[in-house]
C-alpha positions in Angstrom: 39.8 -37.9 -54.5 36.1 -37.8 -54.2 36.1 -40.7 -51.8 38.5 -38.8 -49.5 36.3 -35.7 -49.7 33.2 -37.8 -48.9 34.9 -39.3 -45.9 35.9 -35.9 -44.7 32.3 -34.6 -45.2 30.9 -37.6 -43.3 33.4 -37.1 -40.5 32.4 -33.4 -40.2 28.7 -34.3 -40.2 29.2 -36.8 -37.3 31.1 -34.0 -35.5 28.5 -31.3 -36.1 25.2 -33.2 -35.5 26.0 -34.1 -31.8 26.7 -30.4 -31.2 23.4 -29.4 -32.8 21.6 -32.1 -30.8 23.3 -30.9 -27.6 22.2 -27.3 -28.4 18.6 -28.3 -28.9 18.7 -30.3 -25.7 20.1 -27.4 -23.7 17.4 -25.0 -25.2 14.7 -27.4 -24.2 16.1 -27.9 -20.7 16.4 -24.1 -20.4 12.7 -23.5 -21.4 11.5 -26.3 -19.0 13.6 -24.8 -16.2 12.1 -21.3 -16.9 8.6 -22.8 -16.8 9.4 -24.6 -13.6 10.8 -21.3 -12.0 7.6 -19.5 -13.0 5.4 -22.3 -11.6 7.4 -22.2 -8.4 6.8 -18.5 -8.1 3.1 -18.7 -8.5 2.1 -21.1 -5.7 3.2 -18.4 -3.3 4.8 -20.4 -0.6 5.0 -19.0 2.9 7.9 -18.6 5.3 7.8 -20.3 8.7 7.0 -17.0 10.6 4.0 -16.5 8.3 2.8 -20.0 8.8 3.0 -19.5 12.6 0.8 -16.4 12.2 -1.7 -18.3 10.1 -2.0 -20.9 12.8 -2.8 -18.3 15.5 -6.4 -18.8 16.7 -8.6 -15.8 16.2 -11.6 -16.8 18.2 -15.2 -17.3 16.9 -15.6 -15.3 13.7 -18.0 -15.8 10.8 -16.6 -17.4 7.7 -17.6 -15.2 4.7 -18.7 -16.5 1.4 -16.5 -15.9 -1.7 -16.8 -16.9 -5.3 -14.1 -18.6 -7.3 -12.5 -15.3 -8.3 -12.1 -14.2 -4.7 -15.0 -11.7 -4.7 -17.1 -11.4 -1.5 -20.6 -12.6 -2.3 -23.7 -10.5 -1.7 -25.6 -11.0 1.5 -22.8 -10.1 3.9 -23.3 -7.1 6.2 -22.6 -3.5 5.1 -18.9 -2.8 5.0 -16.2 -0.2 4.7 -13.7 -0.9 1.9 -10.0 -1.1 2.6 -7.9 -0.9 -0.6 -4.5 -2.5 -0.6 -2.3 -2.6 -3.8 0.0 -5.6 -4.1 1.9 -7.8 -6.5 3.4 -11.3 -6.5 6.7 -10.1 -5.0 4.9 -8.9 -1.9 2.8 -11.9 -1.4 4.7 -13.0 1.8 4.3 -9.6 3.4 0.7 -9.4 2.4 -0.1 -12.8 3.8 1.6 -11.8 7.1 -0.6 -8.7 7.1 -3.8 -10.6 6.4 -2.9 -13.1 9.1 -2.4 -10.3 11.6 -5.7 -8.7 10.5 -7.6 -12.0 10.9 -6.2 -12.1 14.5 -6.9 -8.5 15.5 -9.6 -6.8 13.4 -12.8 -6.4 15.3 -16.0 -6.3 13.3 -14.5 -8.1 10.4 -18.0 -8.5 9.0 -18.1 -4.7 8.4 -14.7 -4.6 6.5 -14.2 -5.4 2.8 -10.5 -5.8 2.0 -9.9 -5.2 -1.7 -6.5 -6.4 -2.9 -5.6 -4.8 -6.3 -3.1 -6.8 -8.3 -1.5 -6.3 -11.7 -2.8 -8.9 -14.1 -5.0 -12.0 -14.5 -2.2 -14.4 -13.4 -1.7 -12.6 -10.1 -5.4 -12.3 -9.7 -6.0 -16.0 -10.0 -3.1 -17.0 -7.7 -4.0 -14.4 -5.0 -7.7 -15.2 -5.1 -7.1 -18.9 -4.7 -4.5 -18.5 -1.9 -6.0 -15.8 0.2 -9.6 -16.9 0.0 -8.8 -20.3 1.4 -6.4 -19.1 4.1 -8.5 -16.3 5.6 -12.1 -17.3 5.5 -12.9 -15.0 8.5 -11.9 -11.9 6.4 -14.0 -10.4 3.6 -11.2 -10.4 1.0 -11.7 -9.7 -2.7 -8.9 -9.7 -5.3 -9.2 -7.3 -8.2 -7.2 -7.1 -11.5 -6.2 -3.5 -12.2 -6.4 -4.2 -16.0 -10.1 -4.9 -15.6 -10.7 -2.1 -13.1 -9.1 0.4 -15.4 -11.7 -0.4 -18.0 -14.6 -0.2 -15.6 -13.5 3.0 -13.9 -11.6 5.0 -16.5 -12.7 3.3 -19.7 -9.0 2.5 -20.2 -9.9 -0.8 -21.8 -6.5 -1.4 -23.4 -4.7 -0.8 -20.2 -1.6 -2.9 -19.7 0.2 -3.2 -16.4 3.5 -4.0 -18.0 3.3 -1.0 -20.4 2.2 1.4 -17.7 4.9 0.3 -15.2 7.7 0.6 -17.8 6.4 4.0 -18.9 5.5 5.7 -15.6 7.4 3.8 -12.8 6.4 1.9 -9.8 5.1 4.8 -7.6 2.7 6.0 -10.3 1.6 2.5 -10.9 0.9 1.9 -7.2 -1.0 5.2 -7.1 -3.0 4.2 -10.1 -4.0 0.9 -8.4 -5.0 2.8 -5.2 -7.1 5.5 -6.8 -8.7 3.1 -9.3 -9.6 0.7 -6.5 -11.1 3.4 -4.3 -13.2 4.8 -7.2 -14.4 1.3 -8.1 -15.4 0.8 -4.5 -17.2 4.2 -4.5 -19.1 3.4 -7.6 -20.1 0.0 -6.2 -21.3 1.7 -3.0 -23.4 4.1 -5.1 -25.0 1.1 -6.8 -25.3 -1.1 -3.7 -25.6 1.3 -0.7 -27.2 -1.4 1.5 -24.0 -3.5 1.5 -21.2 -1.0 1.0 -20.2 2.2 2.8 -19.8 5.0 0.3 -18.7 7.8 2.7 -15.2 6.6 3.7 -12.5 4.5 2.1 -9.2 3.4 3.7 -6.0 2.9 1.7 -3.0 0.9 3.1 0.3 -0.5 1.8 0.7 -4.3 1.7 3.9 -4.4 3.8 2.2 -4.1 7.2 1.3 -5.9 10.4 -1.5 -5.3 12.9 -0.2 -5.0 16.4 -3.3 -5.1 18.6 -7.1 -5.3 18.4 -8.8 -2.4 16.4 -11.7 -1.7 14.1 -11.6 -0.1 10.6 -15.1 1.2 11.4 -13.7 3.0 14.4 -11.0 4.5 12.2 -13.5 6.1 9.9 -15.7 7.3 12.8 -12.7 9.0 14.4 -11.6 10.5 11.2 -15.1 11.8 10.4 -15.1 13.4 13.8 -11.6 14.9 13.9 -10.9 15.5 10.1 -7.2 16.0 10.7 -4.5 15.8 8.0 -0.9 15.8 9.1 2.1 17.3 7.3 5.6 18.5 8.1 6.3 22.2 7.7 9.5 24.1 7.0 11.0 21.5 4.7 13.2 21.8 1.7 11.4 22.4 -1.6 12.5 19.0 -2.8 10.5 17.3 -0.1 7.6 19.7 -0.3 7.3 18.8 -4.0 7.8 15.1 -3.6 5.1 13.0 -5.2 3.9 15.8 -7.5 4.2 16.5 -11.2 5.7 20.0 -11.6 2.6 21.6 -13.1 0.3 20.1 -10.5 2.6 21.4 -7.8 2.0 24.9 -9.1 -1.7 24.4 -9.3 -2.0 22.9 -5.8 0.5 24.6 -3.5 0.9 23.1 -0.1 2.3 24.1 3.3 4.6 21.0 3.6 5.0 17.3 3.1 1.8 15.3 3.2 3.2 11.7 3.1 4.3 11.7 6.7 1.4 9.8 8.3 0.3 6.5 6.8 -3.3 6.3 7.8 -4.9 7.3 4.4 -8.6 7.8 4.4 -10.6 9.2 1.5 -14.0 10.8 1.8 -16.7 10.0 -0.8 -18.0 13.6 -1.4 -14.4 14.9 -1.7 -13.5 12.2 -4.2 -16.3 13.5 -6.5 -14.7 17.0 -6.6 -11.2 15.5 -6.7 -11.9 13.5 -9.9 -13.8 16.4 -11.5 -10.9 18.7 -10.8 -8.4 16.3 -12.5 -10.6 15.6 -15.4 -10.7 19.3 -16.2 -7.0 19.9 -15.5 -5.6 17.6 -18.2 -4.4 14.9 -15.8 -7.3 12.5 -15.9 -5.4 9.7 -17.5 -2.9 9.5 -14.6 -0.2 8.8 -17.1 2.5 11.0 -15.7 6.3 11.0 -15.6 8.1 11.1 -12.2 7.1 9.8 -8.8 3.4 10.3 -8.1 1.7 9.6 -4.7 -2.0 9.9 -5.0 -2.3 10.5 -1.2 -0.2 13.7 -1.7 -2.4 14.8 -4.6 -5.6 14.2 -2.6 -4.4 16.0 0.5 -3.1 18.9 -1.5 -6.5 19.2 -3.2 -8.1 19.1 0.3 -5.8 21.8 1.5 -6.6 24.1 -1.4 -10.3 23.5 -1.5 -11.1 23.0 2.2 -12.6 26.4 2.9 -14.0 27.0 -0.5 -15.9 23.7 -0.5 -16.6 23.6 3.2 -15.0 20.3 3.8 -14.2 21.0 7.5 -10.7 19.6 7.8 -7.9 20.9 10.0 -4.2 20.6 9.0 -1.7 19.7 11.7 2.0 20.7 11.4 3.7 17.7 13.0 6.9 19.2 14.4 5.0 22.2 15.8 2.3 20.0 17.4 5.0 17.8 18.8 6.6 20.8 20.5 3.3 22.1 21.8 2.1 18.7 23.3 5.4 18.4 25.2 5.9 22.1 26.0 9.3 22.0 24.3 11.4 25.0 23.4 11.6 25.6 19.7 15.4 25.9 19.7 15.8 22.6 21.7 13.6 20.6 19.3 15.4 22.0 16.2 18.7 21.1 17.8 17.8 17.6 19.0 15.8 16.7 15.9 17.8 18.6 13.3 18.0 15.7 10.8 14.2 15.3 10.9 13.6 18.9 10.1 16.3 19.1 7.4 15.0 16.0 5.5 11.4 16.8 6.0 10.2 13.4 7.3 9.9 14.2 11.0 8.0 11.0 12.0 10.1 8.8 9.8 13.4 10.1 11.1 12.0 10.1 14.6 11.4 6.3 14.4 14.6 5.7 12.4 17.1 7.6 14.5 15.8 9.2 17.7 14.0 6.2 19.3 17.1 4.1 18.8 19.0 6.2 21.3 16.9 4.7 24.1 16.7 8.2 25.7 13.7 8.0 28.1 12.8 11.6 27.5 12.6 11.1 23.7 10.4 8.0 24.2 8.1 9.9 26.6 7.8 12.8 24.2 6.9 10.4 21.4 4.3 8.6 23.5 2.7 11.9 24.5 2.4 13.0 20.9 1.2 9.7 19.5 -1.4 9.3 22.3 -2.6 13.0 22.1 -3.4 12.6 18.4 -4.3 8.9 18.5 -2.0 8.0 15.7 -3.0 4.6 14.4 -0.4 3.8 11.7 3.4 4.4 11.8 6.5 3.2 10.0 8.9 1.3 12.3 12.5 0.5 11.6 14.4 -2.6 12.5 15.8 -1.8 15.9 14.9 -3.2 19.4 14.3 0.3 20.9 11.8 1.1 18.1 10.0 -2.2 18.4 9.8 -1.7 22.2 8.2 1.7 21.6 5.6 0.2 19.3 4.8 -2.5 21.7 4.2 -0.1 24.6 2.2 2.6 22.8 -1.4 1.4 22.6 -2.5 4.1 20.1 -0.5 2.6 17.3 -2.5 -0.3 15.8 -0.7 -1.0 12.4 3.0 -0.8 11.5 3.7 -0.2 7.8 7.3 -1.1 6.8 9.4 -3.3 4.6 10.7 -4.9 7.8 8.1 -5.7 10.4 9.6 -9.0 11.3 10.6 -7.9 14.8 7.1 -6.9 15.7 
Protein backbone atom coordinates (compact mmCIF):
# COMPACT_ATOMS: atom_id res chain seq x y z
CA UNK A 1 0.00 0.00 0.00
CA UNK A 2 2.73 2.41 0.98
CA UNK A 3 4.74 1.43 -2.08
CA UNK A 4 1.83 2.30 -4.35
CA UNK A 5 1.40 5.66 -2.63
CA UNK A 6 5.13 6.39 -2.94
CA UNK A 7 5.07 5.52 -6.61
CA UNK A 8 2.06 7.82 -7.08
CA UNK A 9 3.81 10.62 -5.19
CA UNK A 10 6.99 10.17 -7.23
CA UNK A 11 4.97 10.21 -10.42
CA UNK A 12 3.23 13.44 -9.39
CA UNK A 13 6.59 15.02 -8.53
CA UNK A 14 7.97 14.20 -11.95
CA UNK A 15 4.84 15.76 -13.42
CA UNK A 16 4.96 18.95 -11.30
CA UNK A 17 8.69 19.78 -11.39
CA UNK A 18 8.89 20.26 -15.18
CA UNK A 19 5.94 22.63 -14.93
CA UNK A 20 7.66 24.59 -12.17
CA UNK A 21 10.89 24.70 -14.16
CA UNK A 22 9.00 25.82 -17.25
CA UNK A 23 7.32 28.59 -15.23
CA UNK A 24 10.68 29.82 -13.94
CA UNK A 25 12.13 29.75 -17.44
CA UNK A 26 9.18 31.74 -18.83
CA UNK A 27 9.55 34.33 -16.04
CA UNK A 28 13.27 34.71 -16.70
CA UNK A 29 12.69 35.05 -20.44
CA UNK A 30 9.96 37.64 -19.80
CA UNK A 31 12.27 39.73 -17.61
CA UNK A 32 15.10 39.50 -20.12
CA UNK A 33 12.73 40.52 -22.90
CA UNK A 34 11.48 43.49 -20.85
CA UNK A 35 15.05 44.61 -20.26
CA UNK A 36 15.81 44.23 -23.95
CA UNK A 37 12.75 46.30 -24.89
CA UNK A 38 13.82 49.02 -22.47
CA UNK A 39 17.36 48.98 -23.84
CA UNK A 40 16.01 49.19 -27.38
CA UNK A 41 13.95 52.24 -26.43
CA UNK A 42 16.88 54.09 -24.95
CA UNK A 43 19.37 54.20 -27.86
CA UNK A 44 16.82 56.44 -29.62
CA UNK A 45 17.12 55.17 -33.18
CA UNK A 46 16.25 57.54 -36.02
CA UNK A 47 13.98 57.06 -38.99
CA UNK A 48 15.29 57.37 -42.53
CA UNK A 49 13.86 60.92 -43.08
CA UNK A 50 15.55 62.04 -39.87
CA UNK A 51 18.84 60.54 -40.96
CA UNK A 52 18.54 62.40 -44.27
CA UNK A 53 18.05 65.65 -42.38
CA UNK A 54 21.09 64.92 -40.24
CA UNK A 55 23.20 64.45 -43.36
CA UNK A 56 22.20 67.83 -44.77
CA UNK A 57 25.30 70.07 -44.88
CA UNK A 58 24.87 73.28 -42.92
CA UNK A 59 27.90 75.22 -44.04
CA UNK A 60 30.82 76.40 -41.97
CA UNK A 61 29.64 76.66 -38.36
CA UNK A 62 31.58 76.63 -35.13
CA UNK A 63 31.49 73.39 -33.14
CA UNK A 64 30.61 74.27 -29.56
CA UNK A 65 32.10 72.58 -26.52
CA UNK A 66 29.87 70.48 -24.27
CA UNK A 67 30.66 68.44 -21.20
CA UNK A 68 29.64 64.83 -20.67
CA UNK A 69 26.22 65.81 -19.35
CA UNK A 70 25.35 67.82 -22.44
CA UNK A 71 25.84 71.25 -20.85
CA UNK A 72 27.36 74.00 -22.97
CA UNK A 73 30.71 74.91 -21.47
CA UNK A 74 31.71 78.46 -20.45
CA UNK A 75 33.62 80.57 -22.92
CA UNK A 76 31.05 80.51 -25.72
CA UNK A 77 29.49 83.84 -26.86
CA UNK A 78 26.55 85.46 -25.02
CA UNK A 79 23.33 83.68 -25.94
CA UNK A 80 19.54 83.79 -25.76
CA UNK A 81 18.02 80.65 -24.19
CA UNK A 82 15.39 78.61 -26.05
CA UNK A 83 13.57 76.21 -23.70
CA UNK A 84 12.08 73.04 -25.22
CA UNK A 85 10.38 70.40 -23.04
CA UNK A 86 10.63 66.84 -24.32
CA UNK A 87 10.59 63.17 -23.38
CA UNK A 88 11.78 59.91 -24.84
CA UNK A 89 8.62 59.37 -26.87
CA UNK A 90 9.29 62.60 -28.80
CA UNK A 91 12.96 61.94 -29.47
CA UNK A 92 12.41 61.35 -33.19
CA UNK A 93 10.46 64.61 -33.59
CA UNK A 94 12.99 66.51 -31.47
CA UNK A 95 15.90 65.16 -33.50
CA UNK A 96 14.23 66.23 -36.72
CA UNK A 97 13.69 69.68 -35.16
CA UNK A 98 17.34 69.96 -34.10
CA UNK A 99 18.49 68.82 -37.54
CA UNK A 100 16.41 71.54 -39.20
CA UNK A 101 17.71 74.12 -36.71
CA UNK A 102 21.31 73.12 -37.41
CA UNK A 103 20.55 73.74 -41.08
CA UNK A 104 18.69 77.04 -40.80
CA UNK A 105 19.51 78.87 -37.56
CA UNK A 106 21.68 81.90 -38.18
CA UNK A 107 23.90 83.06 -35.37
CA UNK A 108 23.86 79.67 -33.64
CA UNK A 109 26.66 80.89 -31.40
CA UNK A 110 24.17 83.29 -29.81
CA UNK A 111 21.50 80.63 -29.13
CA UNK A 112 21.46 78.25 -26.14
CA UNK A 113 18.95 75.43 -26.65
CA UNK A 114 17.84 73.92 -23.32
CA UNK A 115 16.08 70.57 -23.63
CA UNK A 116 14.18 69.80 -20.41
CA UNK A 117 13.54 66.08 -19.88
CA UNK A 118 11.87 64.10 -17.14
CA UNK A 119 14.49 62.06 -15.32
CA UNK A 120 18.12 61.01 -15.16
CA UNK A 121 17.72 58.16 -17.64
CA UNK A 122 16.27 60.48 -20.30
CA UNK A 123 18.86 63.10 -19.44
CA UNK A 124 21.74 60.70 -19.99
CA UNK A 125 20.39 59.33 -23.27
CA UNK A 126 19.40 62.72 -24.74
CA UNK A 127 22.69 64.35 -23.74
CA UNK A 128 24.74 61.57 -25.30
CA UNK A 129 22.73 61.42 -28.52
CA UNK A 130 22.12 65.12 -29.20
CA UNK A 131 25.55 66.36 -28.18
CA UNK A 132 27.29 64.13 -30.72
CA UNK A 133 24.81 64.65 -33.56
CA UNK A 134 24.59 68.44 -33.51
CA UNK A 135 27.98 69.93 -32.56
CA UNK A 136 27.12 73.17 -34.38
CA UNK A 137 24.28 73.89 -31.91
CA UNK A 138 24.67 74.96 -28.29
CA UNK A 139 22.45 72.24 -26.84
CA UNK A 140 22.19 71.45 -23.15
CA UNK A 141 19.96 68.78 -21.64
CA UNK A 142 18.47 69.35 -18.19
CA UNK A 143 16.65 66.99 -15.84
CA UNK A 144 13.46 68.55 -14.44
CA UNK A 145 13.88 66.62 -11.19
CA UNK A 146 17.14 68.50 -10.57
CA UNK A 147 15.85 71.85 -11.88
CA UNK A 148 12.82 71.65 -9.57
CA UNK A 149 15.16 71.52 -6.59
CA UNK A 150 17.32 74.39 -7.85
CA UNK A 151 14.48 76.70 -8.88
CA UNK A 152 11.58 75.89 -6.52
CA UNK A 153 13.36 73.98 -3.74
CA UNK A 154 11.11 71.03 -4.63
CA UNK A 155 13.95 68.65 -3.86
CA UNK A 156 11.75 65.56 -3.60
CA UNK A 157 10.10 66.26 -6.96
CA UNK A 158 9.25 63.10 -8.93
CA UNK A 159 8.25 63.31 -12.59
CA UNK A 160 6.31 60.07 -12.33
CA UNK A 161 4.29 61.28 -9.32
CA UNK A 162 3.65 64.76 -10.75
CA UNK A 163 2.56 63.37 -14.12
CA UNK A 164 0.14 60.87 -12.59
CA UNK A 165 -1.27 63.51 -10.24
CA UNK A 166 -1.51 66.59 -12.46
CA UNK A 167 -1.54 65.36 -16.08
CA UNK A 168 0.66 65.87 -19.11
CA UNK A 169 -0.24 69.51 -19.85
CA UNK A 170 0.55 70.66 -16.32
CA UNK A 171 3.73 68.61 -16.41
CA UNK A 172 4.83 70.17 -19.70
CA UNK A 173 4.06 73.63 -18.34
CA UNK A 174 6.08 72.86 -15.21
CA UNK A 175 9.04 71.93 -17.42
CA UNK A 176 8.69 75.14 -19.42
CA UNK A 177 8.42 77.63 -16.57
CA UNK A 178 11.08 75.88 -14.50
CA UNK A 179 13.49 75.84 -17.45
CA UNK A 180 12.84 79.52 -18.15
CA UNK A 181 13.35 80.54 -14.52
CA UNK A 182 16.53 78.47 -14.30
CA UNK A 183 17.83 80.24 -17.41
CA UNK A 184 16.87 83.60 -15.92
CA UNK A 185 18.70 82.86 -12.67
CA UNK A 186 21.76 81.78 -14.63
CA UNK A 187 21.69 84.97 -16.69
CA UNK A 188 21.60 86.95 -13.47
CA UNK A 189 24.69 85.12 -12.22
CA UNK A 190 26.51 85.11 -15.58
CA UNK A 191 25.30 88.17 -17.54
CA UNK A 192 28.38 88.16 -19.74
CA UNK A 193 27.39 84.82 -21.32
CA UNK A 194 23.57 84.67 -21.08
CA UNK A 195 20.81 87.07 -22.14
CA UNK A 196 18.53 87.71 -19.16
CA UNK A 197 16.03 89.95 -20.96
CA UNK A 198 14.24 87.49 -23.26
CA UNK A 199 13.54 83.75 -23.24
CA UNK A 200 11.96 81.70 -26.04
CA UNK A 201 9.77 78.62 -25.43
CA UNK A 202 8.90 76.09 -28.14
CA UNK A 203 7.36 72.63 -28.33
CA UNK A 204 9.56 69.76 -29.45
CA UNK A 205 7.37 68.69 -32.40
CA UNK A 206 8.58 71.29 -34.88
CA UNK A 207 10.65 71.87 -37.96
CA UNK A 208 12.50 74.95 -39.19
CA UNK A 209 11.46 75.89 -42.72
CA UNK A 210 13.98 78.55 -43.80
CA UNK A 211 16.90 80.62 -42.47
CA UNK A 212 16.13 82.70 -39.37
CA UNK A 213 17.64 83.98 -36.14
CA UNK A 214 16.33 83.63 -32.59
CA UNK A 215 18.16 86.83 -31.80
CA UNK A 216 16.11 88.57 -34.50
CA UNK A 217 12.96 87.09 -32.95
CA UNK A 218 13.63 88.72 -29.59
CA UNK A 219 14.60 92.02 -31.21
CA UNK A 220 11.32 92.07 -33.19
CA UNK A 221 9.34 91.14 -30.11
CA UNK A 222 11.04 93.81 -27.98
CA UNK A 223 10.16 96.39 -30.63
CA UNK A 224 6.55 95.37 -31.34
CA UNK A 225 5.48 93.77 -28.02
CA UNK A 226 2.41 92.15 -29.59
CA UNK A 227 0.37 89.38 -27.98
CA UNK A 228 -2.25 87.61 -30.13
CA UNK A 229 -5.60 86.20 -29.02
CA UNK A 230 -8.98 85.28 -30.47
CA UNK A 231 -11.99 87.24 -29.26
CA UNK A 232 -15.66 86.36 -29.17
CA UNK A 233 -15.11 82.75 -28.20
CA UNK A 234 -17.11 80.33 -26.12
CA UNK A 235 -16.39 80.49 -22.41
CA UNK A 236 -14.95 76.99 -22.62
CA UNK A 237 -12.18 78.11 -24.94
CA UNK A 238 -11.64 81.40 -23.13
CA UNK A 239 -11.00 79.48 -19.93
CA UNK A 240 -8.86 76.77 -21.51
CA UNK A 241 -5.58 76.23 -19.77
CA UNK A 242 -6.65 77.96 -16.55
CA UNK A 243 -7.53 76.70 -13.08
CA UNK A 244 -10.99 78.05 -12.19
CA UNK A 245 -9.85 80.34 -9.39
CA UNK A 246 -7.02 81.79 -11.46
CA UNK A 247 -9.42 82.43 -14.32
CA UNK A 248 -11.40 84.66 -11.97
CA UNK A 249 -8.30 86.45 -10.72
CA UNK A 250 -6.90 87.02 -14.23
CA UNK A 251 -9.81 87.69 -16.63
CA UNK A 252 -8.95 87.81 -20.32
CA UNK A 253 -10.48 89.07 -23.58
CA UNK A 254 -10.11 85.73 -25.35
CA UNK A 255 -7.94 82.70 -26.02
CA UNK A 256 -4.17 83.25 -25.72
CA UNK A 257 -2.86 79.94 -27.07
CA UNK A 258 -3.48 80.74 -30.73
CA UNK A 259 0.01 81.83 -31.73
CA UNK A 260 2.92 79.50 -30.98
CA UNK A 261 5.84 81.94 -30.77
CA UNK A 262 6.13 82.15 -26.99
CA UNK A 263 8.59 84.74 -25.68
CA UNK A 264 8.97 85.61 -22.01
CA UNK A 265 10.46 88.88 -20.73
CA UNK A 266 12.83 88.85 -17.78
CA UNK A 267 11.39 91.82 -15.88
CA UNK A 268 7.83 90.53 -16.30
CA UNK A 269 8.86 87.10 -15.04
CA UNK A 270 9.93 88.66 -11.74
CA UNK A 271 6.44 90.12 -11.24
CA UNK A 272 4.78 86.96 -12.58
CA UNK A 273 6.51 84.68 -10.07
CA UNK A 274 5.89 87.09 -7.20
CA UNK A 275 2.19 87.26 -8.09
CA UNK A 276 1.84 83.48 -8.03
CA UNK A 277 3.83 83.07 -4.84
CA UNK A 278 1.40 85.39 -3.07
CA UNK A 279 -1.72 83.88 -4.66
CA UNK A 280 -1.35 80.36 -3.31
CA UNK A 281 -0.32 78.81 -6.64
CA UNK A 282 3.47 78.79 -6.33
CA UNK A 283 3.81 75.00 -6.24
CA UNK A 284 2.24 74.63 -9.73
CA UNK A 285 0.53 71.49 -8.45
CA UNK A 286 -2.92 72.01 -9.96
CA UNK A 287 -5.70 69.85 -11.28
CA UNK A 288 -6.92 70.28 -14.83
CA UNK A 289 -5.13 71.33 -17.99
CA UNK A 290 -2.71 74.16 -17.38
CA UNK A 291 -0.81 76.05 -20.08
CA UNK A 292 1.81 78.35 -18.62
CA UNK A 293 1.75 80.53 -21.75
CA UNK A 294 -1.93 81.27 -21.11
CA UNK A 295 -1.21 82.18 -17.50
CA UNK A 296 1.71 84.41 -18.45
CA UNK A 297 -0.19 86.29 -21.16
CA UNK A 298 -3.25 86.71 -18.94
CA UNK A 299 -0.98 88.17 -16.28
CA UNK A 300 0.49 90.53 -18.89
CA UNK A 301 -2.97 91.57 -20.01
CA UNK A 302 -4.11 92.39 -16.46
CA UNK A 303 -0.92 94.13 -15.35
CA UNK A 304 0.13 95.75 -18.63
CA UNK A 305 -0.96 99.33 -17.89
CA UNK A 306 -0.45 99.18 -14.14
CA UNK A 307 3.16 97.98 -14.49
CA UNK A 308 3.90 99.91 -17.70
CA UNK A 309 4.96 96.85 -19.68
CA UNK A 310 4.10 98.49 -23.03
CA UNK A 311 2.41 95.52 -24.75
CA UNK A 312 -0.40 95.62 -27.32
CA UNK A 313 -2.98 92.85 -27.66
CA UNK A 314 -4.16 91.85 -31.12
CA UNK A 315 -7.57 90.26 -31.74
CA UNK A 316 -6.69 87.83 -34.54
CA UNK A 317 -10.05 87.60 -36.40
CA UNK A 318 -10.53 91.38 -36.19
CA UNK A 319 -7.00 92.06 -37.44
CA UNK A 320 -7.49 89.51 -40.22
CA UNK A 321 -10.55 91.40 -41.45
CA UNK A 322 -8.86 94.79 -41.24
CA UNK A 323 -5.73 93.72 -43.11
CA UNK A 324 -7.83 92.36 -45.98
CA UNK A 325 -10.63 94.97 -45.88
CA UNK A 326 -13.19 92.21 -45.41
CA UNK A 327 -16.79 92.65 -44.38
CA UNK A 328 -17.53 91.40 -40.88
CA UNK A 329 -20.54 89.38 -42.01
CA UNK A 330 -18.59 87.70 -44.83
CA UNK A 331 -15.77 86.62 -42.53
CA UNK A 332 -18.15 85.22 -39.93
CA UNK A 333 -19.95 83.29 -42.64
CA UNK A 334 -16.86 81.92 -44.39
CA UNK A 335 -14.92 81.19 -41.20
CA UNK A 336 -17.82 80.30 -38.94
CA UNK A 337 -16.15 77.14 -37.59
CA UNK A 338 -13.03 79.08 -36.57
CA UNK A 339 -15.08 81.62 -34.65
CA UNK A 340 -17.29 79.02 -33.00
CA UNK A 341 -14.45 76.85 -31.70
CA UNK A 342 -12.20 79.73 -30.82
CA UNK A 343 -9.01 78.68 -32.59
CA UNK A 344 -9.07 80.94 -35.62
CA UNK A 345 -5.51 80.29 -36.82
CA UNK A 346 -5.72 76.57 -36.10
CA UNK A 347 -8.98 76.11 -37.95
CA UNK A 348 -7.74 78.35 -40.73
CA UNK A 349 -4.84 76.01 -41.41
CA UNK A 350 -6.86 72.89 -40.71
CA UNK A 351 -9.91 73.60 -42.85
CA UNK A 352 -9.85 76.72 -44.98
CA UNK A 353 -6.47 76.44 -46.71
CA UNK A 354 -7.38 72.91 -47.78
CA UNK A 355 -10.03 74.29 -50.11
CA UNK A 356 -7.35 75.65 -52.42
CA UNK A 357 -9.40 78.84 -52.79
CA UNK A 358 -6.95 81.49 -54.10
CA UNK A 359 -8.74 84.28 -52.24
CA UNK A 360 -8.36 82.49 -48.91
CA UNK A 361 -4.67 81.85 -49.56
CA UNK A 362 -4.15 85.51 -50.46
CA UNK A 363 -5.97 86.71 -47.34
CA UNK A 364 -3.88 84.39 -45.19
CA UNK A 365 -0.62 85.53 -46.78
CA UNK A 366 -1.55 89.19 -46.30
CA UNK A 367 -2.27 88.64 -42.62
CA UNK A 368 0.82 86.52 -41.91
CA UNK A 369 3.12 88.96 -43.72
CA UNK A 370 1.55 92.05 -42.14
CA UNK A 371 2.24 90.76 -38.63
CA UNK A 372 5.40 88.79 -39.49
CA UNK A 373 4.06 85.61 -37.90
CA UNK A 374 7.03 83.29 -37.35
CA UNK A 375 5.47 80.09 -35.94
CA UNK A 376 2.28 78.36 -37.07
CA UNK A 377 0.68 74.93 -36.78
CA UNK A 378 0.30 73.15 -40.12
CA UNK A 379 -1.91 70.17 -40.86
CA UNK A 380 -1.17 67.25 -43.11
CA UNK A 381 -2.58 68.41 -46.43
CA UNK A 382 -0.80 69.43 -49.67
CA UNK A 383 -2.57 72.81 -49.88
CA UNK A 384 -1.48 73.67 -46.34
CA UNK A 385 2.11 72.59 -47.00
CA UNK A 386 2.16 74.64 -50.20
CA UNK A 387 1.04 77.71 -48.25
CA UNK A 388 3.83 77.23 -45.69
CA UNK A 389 6.39 76.86 -48.44
CA UNK A 390 5.37 80.07 -50.21
CA UNK A 391 4.94 82.41 -47.21
CA UNK A 392 8.42 83.51 -46.20
CA UNK A 393 7.33 85.06 -42.89
CA UNK A 394 6.69 81.64 -41.33
CA UNK A 395 10.00 80.20 -40.13
CA UNK A 396 8.97 77.29 -37.88
CA UNK A 397 6.05 74.87 -38.09
CA UNK A 398 4.92 73.28 -34.83
CA UNK A 399 2.79 70.17 -35.26
CA UNK A 400 2.59 66.45 -34.53
CA UNK A 401 2.85 65.91 -38.29
CA UNK A 402 5.43 68.03 -40.10
CA UNK A 403 6.60 65.15 -42.28
CA UNK A 404 5.27 66.80 -45.42
CA UNK A 405 7.31 69.97 -44.93
